[in-house]
N, C-alpha and C positions, 0 to 999 in steps of 0.2 A: 436667132431668136426662137425662143419656143415659148409659146404662150405670153409674150410681150415682155420677156425678162432673157437676160442674156444667159448661156448656159456655158461659160468659162470663167476660170479665176485669171486674173490677172497679176501675175506672179513674175516679179523679175528674175532672170536667169542669174547675173551677179548682183545679190541685193546689198552685199557689202561694200563693193564698189573698190577702191585703192586705200581704203581707211585700213583695213589688217596691213598692207604693204608698209605705209608710214608708219603705224605702230611698230611692226618688226623691226624695221632698220633704227627707229630710234632707241629701241629697248636693245639693238645688239651691239651699238655703240655705247651705251651707257658706261661699260666697264672702262672702255679705253677715255673717256671722260673723267670718271673717278681717277685712274690711275694717273692721268696727266695732271690732275688737279691735288693730288696726294703729294707729287714730287718726287716721287721715287723712281731713280735711273737705274737702269741694269739688275733690277730686283726680279725674283721668280715669277711673281704675278703679271706685272708689266711687258715683261718677255712672253708670258703665257697668251697675253691678251693681243699684244703685238703679233706673234705667229699664227694662232688661230682664229683671233675672233675678226680681226682688222683686215686681213689677208682675205680678198675675196675669193681667191682659188682654194683655198683651204677647204678641206670637208668637213669641218668642225662648224665654218663658218655657213656652209650652204646648207648644212643639216638642221643648225640653229634656225636658219632664215625661214626655211622651209615650215618647221615645226611653228615659229610662232606665227606666221601668215596662216597656217591652217588654226591654231589656236584663237586668233583674234577675229577670224574669220566665223566662228562658231559662236563666239561670246557675242559678236556686233550682232549678227542676224539673231541670236537667241535675246537679246535685250530691246532690237528694234521690230521684229516679228513678233505680233501678238495674234495666235492662230484664232482664238475666239472671234475678234474683231473680224477676222477674215470670213469665218463662217457664217456670220450674221447678214455677209451681203450678198 
């Protein structure tokens, strides 16, 4: 306390929580859902999805998952965090 007011900014370390992880995993499995609903069997797109996107040990899956988590973290914080409101306090 300095002069009757607080001297710290109450910022959360993890502002977004688990929402980016949920959105990232949902978006990553959307091509698998589309290929299954389309009913194509043995096609090039479905094989690519099964090999690279659904297989969690694939480097494409891991890279896309990390990229989606980073994107949704920045997106969610950009929408929910208002710096002008925080500066007024």
